[in-house]
N, C-alpha and C positions, 0 to 999 in steps of 0.2 A: 353211740358207737365209740369205740376206743380210738386213740390216735393211730395205732398200728392197723386197725381195720380200715380206717379212712385212707391211710397211705396205701394199703393193699388195693383198695377200690380205685384210687387215683392211678396207681401203676397199671392196673388192668385196662382202664380207659385209655391211658396214654399208649399202652402197648398195642392196642388195636389201631392207633393212628400211625405209628411208625417209630423208627429209632430216634428221631430228633424231637418227638412230641414232648410237651411239658404240660403238666396239669397241676392245679392248685385249688384249695378250698380255704375260704377266709370268712371271718365274722366281722361285721362293721356296724357302727351306729349311724352311718350316714345314708343308708338306703331309705327311701321315702315310704316304703310299704312294710309289711310284716316279714318280708323275706330277708332276715338278718344274715343268712348264710349264702355266700355266693361261690360258685365254682367256675373255673375257667380252664379251657383246653386249647393249647396252641398246637395244632396238628403237625406243623412243619418246624416247630421250635419257637421259643419265646421271642426271638428277634425277627421272625417271619411276618409278624403283624396280624395275620388272620387268626381269629379266635372264636371259640364257641363258649357260650355262657350257660350256666344253670343256676337256679336259685330256689330257696325254700326256707321255711321257718326253722328247720333243723338240718343236721348234717345228712341224714339219710335221704330226706326229701330233696335237698340240693344236689346230691349225687344222682338220684333218680332222674331229676330234671336235666342234669348235664348229660347223662347217658342217652336220654330221649332226644335231646337236641343234637348230640353227636350222631346218633343213628340217622337223623334227618339230613345232616350235613355230610355224612360219609360218602354219598354218591359223588358230590362235587369234589371232595378230597381225593377220592379214588381216581376220578377223571384227571385231576391235576397230577397225581402220582404216576398214572399211566403215561401221560405226556412227558414228564420228566424222565421216567425210566426209558421210554422210547428214544429220546435224545441221547441218553447215556449209552444205550445199546448201540446206536449208530456210531457214536464217538469211539466206544471201546472196540467195536468191530473194525472200524477204520484204522485205529492205532495198533491193534493186536491181531487182526485177521479173524478173530472170533470173539464171542462174548461169553464169559463164564459167570456163573453165579458168584464166585469169589470176587471177580472184578466189579460186579454190581454192588456187592456188600461194601467193597472199598469205595464205591461212589456214593455211599450213604443210604442204601436200601437194606432192610433186614430180610432174613430168609423167609419170614412170613409174607412180606409184601411180594417178594419174588415169586413164591409159590402161588399166591392168590392172583397177582396181577401180571405176571410175566408173559403169559400167552397173549393177553390183550396188548401189552406193550410191544411185543414182537410184531403183531399185526399193525399197530400204529407206526412202528419204525418202518415196516415195509411200505406202508402208505406214504410216509413222509419222504423216504429216500428211494432212489432208483436202484440201490445195491442189494435189494432183498432177494429172497426172503431171509429174514433175520431169525436167529434162534439163540437160546440161552443154553449153554453147556454146563451141566452139573458136574462139579469136580469131586474127585475122591482123593484121599490121601491128605497131605499136609495142609492144603488150602481148602479142604472141605469144610462144610458148616460145622461149627463146634457142637459137640454133643454133651458137654459138661463133664466128660470123663477124662482123666489124664491120658496123655499119649502113652502108647505101649513102650516098654523098655526095649531098646534096640540091642539085640544080642549078636547081631552080625558085624558089629564094629569091633575090631581086634586091637586097634591102636588109634591114637589121636595125634593130629599135627598141631603144633603150637601156632597160635594166631599172631600175625605181625612179626614173625620171626626170624 
């Protein structure tokens, strides 16, 4: 595998875990068995402590083992993410009167997590707090999910006001 292919595979694994996830692959002489290549995934980020390991005699095998171990651990990671998202939904709704997907992105969740786990998090928020039922409002316009395309040119603005002026 090339370094770029390895990086792409690690990004894909980390992308499944969430926006703070960190993944790495390394070679060491210090492992007691023939698994010289080790992979690690920190689903909530490198400082969060919890990690999943993979290993193998080569890069492809270590990545396959890391993917397999992540698939087994994903259920627990999703449960933890649902709980954190539920608490965020309660807090955002309490502060703003409603919870938008943009506010959840601001709280550290990515759009994929919101789409995949949002309904379960709303159910958990309703179970945890008496103020339910809770829901996530999908925004459109300036605070909508980024699509990777540039914003359209505004032709309705005829003049500009100086800032701080």
